[in-house]
N, C-alpha and C positions, 0 to 999 in steps of 0.2 A: 793413402795406401800404406803398405808395410814399410819398414825401414830400409828396404832395398834401394829406395831412391834418395836416402838421406846422405849418401856419399857418392863420389865420382864412380867408385867401383860398382856400387849398386845401380847407378844410372846405366853404366855400360852393360851390366848383366841384363837389365830389363830391356835395353835396346836390342841386344843380341837375341833375346827370346821373341821380341816383337818381330824382328826381321825374319827369324826362322818361321814364325807363323805365316808371314806373307808368302814365303817360298812354298810352304806346304799347301796353302790354300789359294795359290795363284789361279788355278783353273776354276775354282768355285767363285772367286771374285769376278772373273771374266763372264761367267754364266749369269751372275747377278747383273752385271752391266748390260748384257744382252736382254735380260728380262725387263729391266728398267726402260731401256730404249724402245721397247715395243709398246709401251704405254703412251697413248696419243695425248699428252698433257699440253695441248695448245690453249693457253689461257685466254686468247682473244676470240676463240670460237665458242659461242654459247652451246652449240650442239655437242661439244666435247667436255662439258662441265663435269660429267660423271667420271671421265677419264682423268681430268685434273685431280679430282678427289682420290681416285684410285692410286695416283702417283704419290699423293700425300700419305695415304694409308700404307703404301709399300715402304716408304721411308720410315714411318713410325714403327712398322713391324720389324725392320732390321735393327733399329735402335733398341727395342725391347728385347730382341733375341740376344743381343750382345751384353745385356745387363745394364743399360742406361735406365735411370730412375725417372719417374714423373713424366713419362712421355705422353704428350697430349696433342690433339688437333684442336686448334682454336678457330672458331668461326669468325669471319670478317664480312665486310660488305661485298666481298668478292670470293676469293678462294681461300682454303684453310692455310693457316700457319702451323708448322710443326715445331714443337720445342721438347727438350729433354735435358737432363743434367746427370753427370757423373761427378760427384764431389768427394770421391774417396781419397784424393791426395792430401786432403786436410787443409786447415786454415793457413798453415805456413807456406803452402805451395801456391804458385800463381793460378789464376782462373782465366781460361781462354774461351771466348765465344766463337763458335764456328758458324759461318754463314755461307749458304749457297741457295740457289733457287732451282725448283724442280719443274717449272713451266718452260715451255719452248715457243719459238716463233712459229707462225703458220708455215706449212711446207710448200705453198704455192711458189712458182708454177710446177705442178706435178709432172708435166710431160718432160721436164728437164732432168728429172731424177733417173739415174741408171737403173735403180731398183726402188720400189715404194719406200718412202721416207721412214716408215716405222718398221721396216724389215731390215735389221742391220746386215750390212754387206762387209765381209772381211776380205781384204785383198792387199798383198804385199805388206803385211803387218800393220795395216791401217783399217780402222772401222769407219764405215760411212753410215750415217743415220742422223735424223733430226735430233739435236740435243747431245750429239757425241762430244762436242767441245763446249757447248753453251747451253746448259751448264750441268746437264745430268751426268756426263762422264766425270766431271770434277767433283760432283757431290758423292758419287760412288767411291771415288778415291778417298775422300775424307772418312766415309763410313768404314771402308776397308782398313784404313790406318787406325781408326779408333778401335775396331775389333782386334787388330793385331796387339795393341797394348792391353785391352781389357781381357781378352780371351787368351792371348799368347803369353803375356807377361804377368797376368793376374792383377793388373791395375796400371794406371798411367802416372807419369811423374808430374802432371798438372791436372787441375780440375777442368772438366770440359762441360761447357754448355752448348747446346745445339739450337740453331735458329734457321729454319728452312721455309721459304715462302713460295707461293704459286702465282704471284702477280708481277714479277719483275719485268716481264716483257710487255706489260700493258699499262703500268702506272705505279706510283709510289704511295698513293693515299692510304690504302689498307695497312701497309707495313709501317708507315709513319704514325698512324693512329695507334697501332699495336705497341710500338715503342713507347709512346706517351702513356698508354694505359697499363702496361705491364713491365715497368723497369726492373722489378724484382726477378723476373725470369731471364733477364739479360745481363745481370750484374757480373762484371768481369774486369780484368786488368787490361785486356787487349782483345780486339776482335781480329780473327784471321779470315780473310775472304778469298775464295778461289772462284773468280768469275772474270778472269783476265787471261792473258796469253803469255807465251814465251817471247824471248827476244828475236827469235828467228825460227825457221822450219827445221833447223839442224840441232834442236834440243839444247840451245843455249838458254839457261834459265833467266828469269827476270823478276825483279820486284817492281811493281807498279806503285809509284808514290803519289800520283795525281790522277784525278778523273774529271772529265767534263760533266756538267749538268745538262739538262735538256728542258726546253719548253716546246710543247707540241700542240698545234692549234689547227682549226679548220676555218676557212673563210668561204662564204657563199655570197655571190653578187646576183641580185634579182632585178629584172627589168619589168617586162609586161607580164600579164597574168597567164599567158600561154605563148608558145612559139609563134613567131610571125613570119609571113612570106617576105623573103629578103628583097624581092623585086618591088613589092608594094611599100615596104617600110625602111628599106636600106637607105641610109643617109638622113632618115628622119628621127629615128629613136636610137639611143645608144645601145650597142650590142654588149650585153653583160660579159660575154667571153672576151671581147676586145678590152673592155674596162678592166677585167680581172688581170689579164696579161700585162697591161700597162702598170697596174698597181704593184703587181709582184716584181716586175722588172725594176721598178723604182726603189725597191727595198735594199739594193746594194749599189754603191756608187762606183765610179771608174777606178777608185783606189782599192776596191775589194772590201770596203767597210760597210757595215749595216747602217742605213740612214735614219733609223728610228732615234729620235731625240732621247738622250739619257742612257742609251744602250751600253755605252762604254764607261759610264761614270764610275763603276765599281771594279772594273777589270784590273786584276793584279798582273803586271807585266812580268815577263821572264827576267830573271837575274842573269848576270854575266856568267855565273857558274852553271846555271841551267842551260844556257845557250852553248857553253863549252861542252857540256855533257851530250847535248843533241848532236854536236859536230863529231863526237866520237862514236855515235851509233853506227854499227855495221850495216848500213841500209843502202842498197843500190837502186837509185831512182830509175835508171833505164830498165833494169831487170824487173822491177815492180810494175812499171808501165807495160812491159811486154806481157807480164803475167795476167794483168787485168784486161788487156786488150784495148786500152784507150790509145788514141793517136798521139796525145800529148798531155802534159800536166796543165791544168788551168793556172791563170796568173794569180788568182787569189789575192789575199791582203798583202799589200806592198810592204816590203821590209822584213819579211819572214820567209824562212825556208819552207819547202813543201812539208817536211816532217813536223816542223813547228806549227804550221797552219792546221795540220790534221789532228793535233793532240793538245795544243796549248793555247789556241786562239779561238774566240767565238766565231760561229758561222751562221749562215742562213741558207736553208735548202728547201726547195719544193719537193715534197714526197709523193704527190699525186695531183693530177689535174684532169678535170672532166666537165662535160656539159655539151649540149647540142647533139648533133648527129655524128656517129662514127661507124655506121654500118656500111654495107656494100653500096657502091654507086653513089649517086648524088641526092641530096635533099637540101634545097636552098632555103634555109631558115635563118632567122635571128633567134637564137635560143632564149627562152624565158629566164634562164639562169645559168650560171657556171660556178664551179666550186674548186677548191684546192685544199690539200692538206700540206702543212709546212712545219718545219722544226728549226729551232735554233739550238746549237750546242753552246753551252756556257762554261765559263772558267771561273776560278776563284777571283774575286769574291762576289760574283753576280748572284742576285737573289731571283730564283726562277719565277716566284710569284710576282715580283715587281716587273720582271721582263714580260710576263704574260699580259699584265695590265698595259705596259707601254706599247706592246705590239697591237693589242686590241684597239687602244685609243688612236694609234697612228693610222691603222688601216681605215678606221671609221672617219678620221679627219681628212684623208686624202681622196676619199670616194666622191665623185661628182654628184650633184643633186639629182641627176637623171636616173640613178639606180638606188637600190636599198642594199645595205651591206650587213651581214650577220657574221659575227666572229665567235667561235666556240672554242674554249679551252678543253683539250682532250686529256693530257697528262703532263706532268713535269717532275723534275728532280734536281736537287742541288749539286753543284760541283764539290769536290773534296780534295784535300792535300794532306799528306803526312810527312813531317820533316825527315829528311834523309838521315839525320843523326839520331833518330829515335832508336832506343836499344832493341826493340822488336825487329827492326829492319836488319840490324847487324846480326842478330842471332838467327833469323830466318835465312839470311844470306849464307851463313856458315853451313846450315843444313842443306840448302840447295846445292852448294858446291860439293859437299860430301856425296850427295846422291847422284848428281849429274856429271861430276868430274870436271866442271867448268865453273868459274866464278860468274855470278849473275850480273847482268846489266841492270841499270835503273832507268825507268822511263815513265812518262805520263801517257795515259790512255786517252784516245779521242772519244771513247764510249762513256757510258754513264752507268753507275751502280748506285741508285738513289739511297739505298740503306746506309751506305758508308757515311754520307753527309748527315743523314738523320741521326745516326748513333752518336756522331760527334756533337751535333748541335743540341740534342736533347739530353744525352747522358754523359757528355764529355769523354766518350770512349773512342780512342784512336783505333785505326784499322791498318793492318799490313796485308797487302794484296800479293799473294803468290799464285800465279795462274799457270796452267799446264797445257792449254790449248795452243795449237800452232796458229800464228798470226794470220795465215792465209787459209784457214780452215773452213771457209764458206759458212760462217756462223748463221747468217740470216738469209742464206741463198740455198739453191738446190745442191745436193751431194755434199752436205756438211761432213767433215771428216776429222779424225783424231788419231795420231800415231799411237800404236799400242805401247811403244817404248816410252813415250811420254807418260802413259798411264802407269806403267810399272815403276819407272824411276820417280814419278811424281808421288805415288803412294809412299815409297821409301823416304822421299824428301819430307813429307808430312810427319811420318813416324819420327824422323830425326829432328824435326822442328820441335815436337813436344819434348824430346830429350834435352834439347838446348834450352828451351824455355824453363824446363824443370831445374836447370842448374842455377837459376837466379831467384831472388825473392820477388814477391808480388810488387813491392815498391820499385824494385829495379826494372821490372818489365814495363811498368807504367811510364817510366822515364821522368 
């Protein structure tokens, strides 16, 4: 861009103009958020495939409108990936890759929503809708921030590449393949990801420096060729539902550890500094327990706090369990089959593909010869971690504090963003995660919500982040 960003005074002038654009267009940006949230971009639902594409086209349309070059929708084995680039800051300025996802979780159960999930509800300066926090609201914030620089200031202090996908909620294979096939579209000094949350619901900002990975599988246990009368065959043939329950129960021992051989071989344990940082987190166990309505915390893996177990240790969880009869009244059968979906959350340096194989082999090995077991891998993603002393972390922290009036906290997330690990593994590109959703925002549940003050201050934080990144060289930003 022009020489206005070549000096500190130029950066400040550009920042002032970008912030003024935000103030002038605040209502228009909120209308765009409303429009985007109405698109039913549920990537897991084949009947909404056209809606997912419509969301991709909506994103691409705004990028083109603000002057981003080479905007394209790339076909994948699933949903489109949207890319674009604005490289007007020049070769001497850093290049930042911006990543978010435009797909959302299924809205079920629908009867628990106060209002239909794709009809945004505004109440007490909060917006309720599927995708409000995860991740459509945060994607809109990035587009609004980019527009503020490109339209309000005439250009940004950094080069910007955009990378938005529609499969984050269902699997990482399409995006990992895209990264491998199109590294030239993603070339940058640092990636900034907004698919995480704040430190609390009181607008304390956060930088997420670690993410868990995931391996998600389905197991089906088959017995007879059809359901059998339990009076005739009970005690004679093994019940697939009984066998499945026993197998799943054996996957975790009395110490809260997964029993699969080799599961912990690559686990990177918490350092003393990290455990000290966890101890400083302003997290109230009793208040959180009351909020979620559970009677007590589980014992979990011995030797770790609840917060450590939920974000920095691997887990095993049954996500669904079905088979046999579940209708009204009684039906005395031995079901022909029973099935379950389960997931393991993984930590650095576990390899999710290795874990998938270990889980499959273990389940097959512990099944009795009286049943047949089928194990199917559904999707997976790698864990990731960015050093706390990375220069991008420091600069983003300064921008967050300026926008929110509070110093950010640093935490690891229990969730997964597979693209972060893929960018690091395939391109050597580190990511800084600055998220703006409230941690209790019902991301995958009914009545998902996002405070509008997080949206407003979050857009400002992104605008300020580009100003801070623009004050250093590309090499400095890489670290």
